[in-house]
C-alpha angles and dihedrals in degrees: 000000000000118000121249093261092054092046090051091049090052095049125203112359095200109123114236127185121221127214090274093055095253114145122215140152117277091232099194119141112285128240099178144012116248131205112229109200097182127100127023093342146318120326134173133219144161123266132196126233093270096050093041087067095064115123115257096016114151103220139183112194114231092243087063095051115095117237 
């Protein structure tokens, strides 16, 4: 797993799709770390205020993440 500084540098990891159908990470400043259970196993990434509000998201607020 990336450390907190690396997660903050990357920004929000939530995938968004533009009008041309291209997928890319949101990239906004993160407010929490989210557990992403899909794929080949668990992974973690930062999420912005907007994407942290999604129903069912398993979040850890940044103040609870060890440096």
